[in-house]
Every structure is written in C-alpha cells, then in structure tokens.
TIMI-105493 format. One record per residue (C-alpha): residue in three letters; residue number from 1; z, y, x. Coordinates in Angstrom, 1 decimal, padded with zeros to 4 digits, always signed. Each point is the difference from the previous one (the first is absolute). Example, Ala and Ser with C-alpha at 12.3 -4.5 7.8 and 13.67 -1.06 7.14 Angstrom:
<rs>
<"ALA" 1 <+007.8 -004.5 +012.3>>
<"SER" 2 <-000.7 +003.4 +001.4>>
</rs>
This chain:
<rs>
<"MET" 1 <+008.0 -012.7 -004.8>>
<"ARG" 2 <-002.5 -000.4 +002.9>>
<"TYR" 3 <+001.3 -000.2 +003.5>>
<"ARG" 4 <-002.3 +000.8 +002.9>>
<"PRO" 5 <+000.2 -001.9 +003.3>>
<"GLU" 6 <+002.0 +001.7 +002.8>>
<"PRO" 7 <-002.1 +001.7 +002.7>>
<"ALA" 8 <-000.2 -001.9 +003.3>>
<"PHE" 9 <+003.1 +000.7 +002.1>>
<"LYS" 10 <-000.4 +000.9 +003.6>>
<"HIS" 11 <+003.0 -000.3 +002.4>>
<"GLY" 12 <+000.6 +003.0 +002.1>>
<"GLN" 13 <-001.0 +002.4 -002.7>>
<"ALA" 14 <+002.4 +003.0 -000.6>>
<"PRO" 15 <+001.6 +000.0 -003.5>>
<"ARG" 16 <-002.1 +002.0 -002.4>>
<"VAL" 17 <+001.3 +002.0 -003.0>>
<"GLY" 18 <-002.2 +001.5 -002.8>>
<"ILE" 19 <+000.6 +002.6 -002.7>>
<"VAL" 20 <-001.9 +000.1 -003.3>>
<"TRP" 21 <-000.2 +003.7 -001.1>>
<"ALA" 22 <-000.4 -000.8 -003.7>>
<"ASN" 23 <-001.2 +002.5 -002.6>>
<"LEU" 24 <-000.6 -000.5 -003.7>>
<"GLY" 25 <-003.7 -000.2 -000.1>>
<"THR" 26 <-003.4 +001.7 -000.6>>
<"PRO" 27 <-003.5 -001.1 -001.1>>
<"ASP" 28 <-002.7 -000.6 +002.5>>
<"ALA" 29 <-002.4 +002.6 -001.4>>
<"PRO" 30 <+000.1 +002.7 -002.8>>
<"THR" 31 <-002.2 -002.1 -002.3>>
<"PRO" 32 <+000.6 -001.7 -003.3>>
<"SER" 33 <-000.5 -003.5 +001.4>>
<"ALA" 34 <+002.5 +000.6 +002.9>>
<"LEU" 35 <+002.5 +001.6 -002.4>>
<"ARG" 36 <-000.4 -003.0 -002.4>>
<"ARG" 37 <+001.0 -002.4 +002.8>>
<"TYR" 38 <+002.8 +002.2 +001.2>>
<"LEU" 39 <+001.5 +000.6 -003.5>>
<"ALA" 40 <-000.4 -003.6 -001.0>>
<"GLN" 41 <+002.3 -001.0 +002.9>>
<"PHE" 42 <+002.4 +002.9 -000.3>>
<"LEU" 43 <+000.4 -000.2 -003.8>>
<"SER" 44 <+000.3 -003.8 +000.0>>
<"ASP" 45 <+003.3 +000.3 +001.9>>
<"THR" 46 <+002.8 -000.7 -002.5>>
<"ARG" 47 <+002.3 +002.4 +002.0>>
<"VAL" 48 <-002.4 +002.8 -000.8>>
<"VAL" 49 <-000.6 -000.7 -003.8>>
<"GLU" 50 <+002.8 -001.7 -001.8>>
<"ILE" 51 <-001.9 -001.2 -003.0>>
<"PRO" 52 <-000.2 -003.6 -001.2>>
<"ALA" 53 <-002.6 -001.6 +002.3>>
<"LEU" 54 <-002.4 -001.3 -002.7>>
<"ALA" 55 <+000.0 +003.2 -002.0>>
<"TRP" 56 <-000.5 +002.1 +003.2>>
<"LYS" 57 <-002.9 -002.2 +001.2>>
<"ILE" 58 <-001.9 +000.7 -003.2>>
<"ILE" 59 <+000.7 +003.7 +000.2>>
<"LEU" 60 <-000.8 +000.3 +003.7>>
<"HIS" 61 <-003.2 -002.0 +000.0>>
<"GLY" 62 <-001.2 +000.9 -003.4>>
<"ILE" 63 <+000.7 +003.8 +000.0>>
<"ILE" 64 <+001.4 +001.5 +003.2>>
<"LEU" 65 <-002.3 -001.5 +002.6>>
<"ARG" 66 <-003.0 +000.9 -002.1>>
<"VAL" 67 <+001.0 +003.7 -000.3>>
<"ARG" 68 <+002.3 +001.0 +002.7>>
<"PRO" 69 <-002.0 -000.9 +003.2>>
<"ALA" 70 <-002.6 +002.7 -000.6>>
<"GLN" 71 <+002.7 +002.6 -000.8>>
<"SER" 72 <+002.0 -000.8 +003.1>>
<"ALA" 73 <-003.1 -000.1 +002.2>>
<"ALA" 74 <-000.8 +003.5 -000.8>>
<"LYS" 75 <+003.5 +001.0 +000.9>>
<"TYR" 76 <-000.2 -001.8 +003.3>>
<"ALA" 77 <-003.4 +001.5 +000.8>>
<"SER" 78 <+001.5 +003.5 -000.2>>
<"VAL" 79 <+002.4 -000.7 +002.9>>
<"TRP" 80 <-002.1 -002.6 +002.0>>
<"THR" 81 <-000.7 +000.9 +003.6>>
<"PRO" 82 <-002.9 -001.0 +002.3>>
<"GLU" 83 <+002.4 -002.4 +001.7>>
<"GLY" 84 <+001.0 -001.6 -003.3>>
<"SER" 85 <+003.1 +000.1 -002.3>>
<"PRO" 86 <+002.5 +002.6 +001.1>>
<"LEU" 87 <+002.8 -002.6 -000.3>>
<"ALA" 88 <-001.9 -002.6 +002.0>>
<"VAL" 89 <-000.9 +002.6 +002.7>>
<"TRP" 90 <+003.5 +001.3 +000.4>>
<"THR" 91 <+001.6 -003.5 +000.0>>
<"GLN" 92 <-002.3 -001.1 +002.7>>
<"ARG" 93 <+000.7 +003.1 +002.1>>
<"GLN" 94 <+003.8 -000.4 -000.6>>
<"ALA" 95 <-000.1 -003.6 +001.2>>
<"LYS" 96 <-001.9 +000.8 +003.2>>
<"LEU" 97 <+002.3 +003.0 +000.7>>
<"LEU" 98 <+003.1 -002.0 -000.7>>
<"GLN" 99 <-000.9 -002.7 +002.5>>
<"GLY" 100 <-000.6 +002.8 +002.6>>
<"TYR" 101 <+003.2 +001.7 -000.7>>
<"LEU" 102 <+002.0 -003.2 +000.2>>
<"GLY" 103 <-001.8 -000.8 +003.3>>
<"GLU" 104 <+001.1 +003.3 +001.4>>
<"ARG" 105 <+003.5 -000.9 -000.8>>
<"GLY" 106 <-000.3 -003.3 +001.8>>
<"HIS" 107 <-000.7 -002.3 -002.9>>
<"ALA" 108 <-003.0 -002.4 +000.3>>
<"VAL" 109 <-000.9 -000.5 -003.7>>
<"THR" 110 <-003.3 -000.4 -001.8>>
<"VAL" 111 <-000.2 +002.0 -003.2>>
<"LEU" 112 <-002.6 -000.8 -002.6>>
<"PRO" 113 <-000.6 +001.7 -003.4>>
<"ALA" 114 <+000.1 -002.0 -003.3>>
<"MET" 115 <-000.3 +000.7 -003.7>>
<"ARG" 116 <+001.9 -001.8 -002.8>>
<"TYR" 117 <-003.1 +000.4 -002.2>>
<"GLY" 118 <-003.4 +000.2 +001.6>>
<"GLN" 119 <-001.0 -000.5 +003.6>>
<"PRO" 120 <+001.1 -000.8 +002.6>>
<"SER" 121 <+002.4 -002.1 -002.0>>
<"ILE" 122 <+003.5 -000.8 +001.3>>
<"GLU" 123 <-000.9 -003.6 +000.3>>
<"SER" 124 <-003.0 +000.6 +002.2>>
<"THR" 125 <+002.0 +002.4 +002.1>>
<"LEU" 126 <+002.7 -002.6 +000.5>>
<"ASN" 127 <-002.6 -002.5 +001.0>>
<"ALA" 128 <-001.5 +002.4 +002.5>>
<"LEU" 129 <+003.4 +000.6 +001.6>>
<"ARG" 130 <+000.7 -003.7 +000.2>>
<"ALA" 131 <-003.4 -000.6 +001.5>>
<"GLN" 132 <+000.9 +002.5 +002.7>>
<"GLY" 133 <+003.2 -002.0 +000.8>>
<"ALA" 134 <+002.6 +002.1 -001.8>>
<"GLU" 135 <+003.2 -002.0 -000.3>>
<"LYS" 136 <+002.0 +002.5 -002.0>>
<"ILE" 137 <-001.6 +002.4 -002.6>>
<"LEU" 138 <+001.7 +003.0 -001.7>>
<"ILE" 139 <-001.3 +001.1 -003.3>>
<"LEU" 140 <+000.3 +003.8 -000.1>>
<"PRO" 141 <-000.7 +001.4 -003.5>>
<"CYS" 142 <-001.5 +003.5 -000.4>>
<"GLN" 143 <+001.8 +000.9 -003.2>>
<"CYS" 144 <+002.9 +002.4 +000.3>>
<"HIS" 145 <+002.9 +000.2 -002.5>>
<"LYS" 146 <+002.7 +002.6 -000.7>>
<"THR" 147 <-001.8 +002.4 +002.2>>
<"ALA" 148 <-000.1 +003.0 -002.3>>
<"ARG" 149 <+003.8 +000.4 +000.0>>
<"LEU" 150 <+000.2 -000.5 +003.8>>
<"LEU" 151 <-002.8 +002.5 +000.6>>
<"ALA" 152 <+001.7 +002.6 -002.2>>
<"GLU" 153 <+003.3 -000.5 +001.9>>
<"ALA" 154 <-001.8 +000.3 +003.4>>
<"LEU" 155 <-001.7 +003.2 -001.1>>
<"GLU" 156 <+003.3 +001.3 -001.5>>
<"LEU" 157 <-001.6 +000.7 -003.4>>
<"SER" 158 <+002.2 +001.0 -002.8>>
<"ARG" 159 <-000.1 -002.3 -003.0>>
<"ASP" 160 <-001.7 +002.6 -002.2>>
<"SER" 161 <-002.8 +000.8 +002.5>>
<"TYR" 162 <-001.8 -003.4 -000.3>>
<"GLN" 163 <-000.8 -002.7 -002.5>>
<"VAL" 164 <-000.8 -003.7 +000.4>>
<"THR" 165 <-002.8 -001.3 -002.3>>
<"PHE" 166 <-002.0 -003.2 -000.4>>
<"GLN" 167 <-003.6 -000.8 -000.2>>
<"SER" 168 <-002.6 -002.8 -000.3>>
<"ARG" 169 <+001.0 -001.1 -003.5>>
<"PHE" 170 <-002.0 -002.9 -001.2>>
<"GLY" 171 <-000.7 -000.7 -003.6>>
<"LYS" 172 <+002.1 +001.3 -003.0>>
<"ALA" 173 <+003.2 -001.7 +001.0>>
<"LYS" 174 <+003.1 +002.3 +000.8>>
<"TRP" 175 <-000.1 +001.1 +003.7>>
<"LEU" 176 <+002.5 +001.6 +002.3>>
<"GLU" 177 <+000.6 +003.6 -001.0>>
<"PRO" 178 <-000.4 +002.9 +000.4>>
<"SER" 179 <-003.8 -000.4 +000.5>>
<"THR" 180 <-001.7 +002.2 +002.6>>
<"GLU" 181 <-002.8 +001.6 -002.0>>
<"PRO" 182 <+002.1 +001.1 -003.1>>
<"THR" 183 <+002.6 +001.4 +002.5>>
<"LEU" 184 <-002.6 +002.1 +001.8>>
<"LYS" 185 <-001.3 +001.3 -003.3>>
<"ALA" 186 <+003.6 +000.9 -001.1>>
<"LEU" 187 <+000.8 +001.7 +003.2>>
<"ALA" 188 <-003.1 +002.2 -000.4>>
<"GLY" 189 <+000.9 +000.7 -003.6>>
<"GLN" 190 <+003.4 +001.2 +001.1>>
<"GLY" 191 <-001.5 +002.6 +002.3>>
<"GLN" 192 <+000.1 -002.0 +003.3>>
<"LYS" 193 <-003.0 +001.4 +001.9>>
<"ARG" 194 <+000.1 -002.3 +003.1>>
<"VAL" 195 <+000.9 -003.7 +000.6>>
<"ASP" 196 <+000.2 -002.0 +003.2>>
<"VAL" 197 <-000.6 -003.6 -000.6>>
<"ILE" 198 <+000.7 -002.9 +002.3>>
<"CYS" 199 <-000.2 -003.8 -000.6>>
<"PRO" 200 <+002.8 -001.4 +002.2>>
<"GLY" 201 <-000.4 -003.5 -001.4>>
<"PHE" 202 <-003.4 -000.4 +001.8>>
<"VAL" 203 <-000.4 -000.1 +003.8>>
<"ALA" 204 <-003.8 +000.4 -000.3>>
<"ASP" 205 <-002.2 +002.1 -002.3>>
<"CYS" 206 <-001.9 -002.0 -002.5>>
<"LEU" 207 <-001.5 +000.2 -003.5>>
<"GLU" 208 <+003.4 +000.7 -001.6>>
<"THR" 209 <+000.8 +003.0 +002.2>>
<"LEU" 210 <-003.5 +001.4 +000.7>>
<"GLU" 211 <-001.5 -000.4 -003.6>>
<"GLU" 212 <+002.9 -000.3 -002.3>>
<"ILE" 213 <+002.1 +002.7 +001.7>>
<"GLN" 214 <-002.1 +002.3 +002.1>>
<"MET" 215 <-002.9 +000.1 -002.5>>
<"GLU" 216 <+001.3 -000.9 -003.5>>
<"GLY" 217 <+003.4 +001.5 +000.6>>
<"LYS" 218 <-001.3 +003.2 +001.3>>
<"GLN" 219 <-002.4 +000.3 -002.9>>
<"ALA" 220 <+002.8 -000.5 -002.5>>
<"PHE" 221 <+002.3 +002.6 +001.7>>
<"MET" 222 <-002.7 +002.6 +000.3>>
<"ALA" 223 <-001.3 -000.5 -003.5>>
<"ALA" 224 <+003.5 +000.5 -001.4>>
<"GLY" 225 <+000.4 +003.4 +001.7>>
<"GLY" 226 <+001.0 -000.9 +003.6>>
<"LYS" 227 <-001.5 +002.0 +002.9>>
<"GLN" 228 <+000.8 -002.0 +003.2>>
<"PHE" 229 <+000.0 -003.7 +000.4>>
<"HIS" 230 <+000.8 -001.3 +003.5>>
<"TYR" 231 <-000.3 -003.7 +000.7>>
<"ILE" 232 <+001.9 -001.2 +003.1>>
<"PRO" 233 <-001.9 -003.0 +001.7>>
<"CYS" 234 <+001.7 -003.2 +000.6>>
<"LEU" 235 <+001.2 -000.9 +003.5>>
<"ASN" 236 <-003.3 -001.9 +000.7>>
<"ALA" 237 <-000.6 -000.2 +003.7>>
<"SER" 238 <+002.3 +002.8 +001.0>>
<"HIS" 239 <+002.1 -000.3 +003.2>>
<"GLU" 240 <+003.2 +000.4 -002.0>>
<"GLY" 241 <-001.0 -002.6 -002.5>>
<"ILE" 242 <-001.0 -002.6 +002.6>>
<"SER" 243 <+003.1 +000.6 +002.1>>
<"ALA" 244 <+002.2 -000.6 -003.1>>
<"LEU" 245 <-001.9 -003.2 -000.8>>
<"ALA" 246 <+000.4 -001.2 +003.7>>
<"GLN" 247 <+003.8 +000.6 -000.2>>
<"ILE" 248 <+000.2 -001.9 -003.2>>
<"ALA" 249 <-002.0 -002.9 +001.4>>
<"ILE" 250 <+002.2 +000.0 +003.2>>
<"GLU" 251 <+003.1 -000.3 -002.1>>
<"GLN" 252 <-001.4 -002.9 -001.9>>
<"LEU" 253 <-001.2 -001.7 +003.1>>
<"ALA" 254 <+003.4 +000.0 +001.6>>
<"GLY" 255 <+000.6 -003.3 +001.9>>
<"TRP" 256 <-003.7 -001.0 -000.2>>
<"PRO" 257 <-001.8 -000.8 +003.3>>
<"THR" 258 <-002.1 +003.2 +000.1>>
<"THR" 259 <+001.3 +001.4 +003.3>>
<"LEU" 260 <+000.1 -003.2 +002.1>>
<"ALA" 261 <-001.5 +000.4 +003.4>>
<"THR" 262 <-003.2 -002.1 +000.6>>
<"ASP" 263 <+000.6 -000.6 +003.7>>
<"PRO" 264 <-002.9 -002.3 +001.1>>
<"ALA" 265 <+002.3 -002.0 +002.2>>
<"LEU" 266 <+002.4 -000.7 -002.9>>
<"LEU" 267 <-003.0 -001.0 -002.3>>
<"ALA" 268 <-001.3 -002.3 +002.7>>
<"ALA" 269 <+003.4 -001.6 +000.4>>
<"SER" 270 <+000.0 -000.6 -003.7>>
<"VAL" 271 <-003.3 -001.8 +000.2>>
<"SER" 272 <+001.2 -002.2 +002.9>>
<"ARG" 273 <+003.1 -001.1 -001.9>>
<"ALA" 274 <-002.0 -000.8 -003.1>>
<"ARG" 275 <-002.4 -002.2 +002.0>>
<"GLU" 276 <+002.9 -001.8 +001.8>>
<"MET" 277 <+001.3 -000.9 -003.5>>
<"GLY" 278 <-003.5 -001.4 -000.9>>
<"ALA" 279 <-001.5 +003.0 -001.9>>
<"GLY" 280 <-003.7 +000.1 +000.0>>
<"GLY" 281 <-000.6 +003.7 -000.7>>
</rs>
C-alpha cells in the first residue's frame, strides 16, 4: 500500500471536513474503448464476480472484453447527454448541491463526487480533499437499500398493489428474483394495462434506469399487451432528494468540527501559541 505525504500544515487554519459522495461508476464515453476500460475494472472485482480468479481472467479477457464493450457502448450511447454520462452528471450536481444545502444549515463542508469504478476515483478524490486540508472525511455511498418496502409504507400501498423486482442480471448465473422484464410481460398478459415503475435503489438516473427500465422495460410491457408505461424518475437533483441527503449527512457528521466558528481573533491566537512553542508554520 502506498502512503502519500501529508499536506503542509498551517497554524491558525480552521478545521476542515470533507465528504466523498461515492457512486458505483460509469465509463468516460459511450465508446467500445472506454467501455473496455470500465468493464475490465468493474468485472475484475472479486466482489462482483465470484468465480475462481484464473478461470474468470481467461473468460473476461478472452471472451467478454472482446464482445461486450461494443454492445454496452451502444446502450450507453442511447442515454448519453451532451454533458456526459447521466450518472456522472447527476452525481456531480448532487455533490455541489449537497455542499450548498449543508452550508445553508451552518455546516462548512467540502463535498466532492467519486466513483468506485471509473473516474473520478475514490482514491483521487480522497487525495484532493487531503490536499485541501481536510482532517476528517466522511464516505457517503449513493446506493440505497431496503427502500422499496419503506417507500410502499410511506405511500400506504396495499401489498397487492405493488411488486418488487430485480434487474441488471449478469451472465447465466441465478440472480435475484422475480426479474423485472418477465414480470412486466406477465402483468400485461394478465390484463394489466398500466404500470408505474420506480427504481428506489438508485438516487440518480443512469443506464440501468433509463435504458433497461424506461426503454427496454417499456418495450417489453407494450409488446405483451400493455397500454401505459409510466417511468418515475429518480430523485436526481430535486429539492426533496438533496434535503434528505443533507439530513443523512448531518446525522453522520454529528460531533465533527463542521460548525466551529472561524473567528479571526481565535485563529490568530492559535498561531501565536504555536509559535511560542516553537512551531514554524
């Protein structure tokens, strides 16, 4: 493990706190070469693919990375925006807004976006915060868990009025069930004419929501006899979403020096005491 040198310390500087708003990841461009780099990193993670390393390396580099990048690039191109990847765009906006919302609530915090796979990496973001003098850093992951049940309870939905399904199956291995697309087809086949679809596990729209659900899911439902397919966007940069994120962050930052006053007189006194004790900075 490599350790980077600590940034120069300056006496009289107010304590700084940083937040890493970490999302899963996205390629740099909707091209086969960019997807090859992204998929190589993503699919090399043993927590993603639990196959013996040697066998998986042969499969990954000998088959998957020769075929899948072009297929995935076409999918990304269908949802790419002039500003870039939807996931990257929303994650950057969320980080900027989160910093602003926290500032309005009296918390002086620097918030930077990061990706577990792709750029900006978590490592580079941590280094950026340390270079800015952050002494404490909170990692705030974007992934949500158990939200479907909580959402249904908040909306007071009866158990027979909604279904929870799973998507983004990879390979032929058994996946979480029921799967989304077969469920949509079955509902249409049973005479259901309208469905409202939401992806509560995502805080920002991305390939999985925009292409797999809003496009492919709609096509499957309509082709099976459905009449109305209504996709409900993720929270993205909505006021309600960012407010909720700010509240979560504040709870996790409890006891951290985010609201300390930066009285110039107090900071100057700190510098004087440090110099009296022989400090050079």
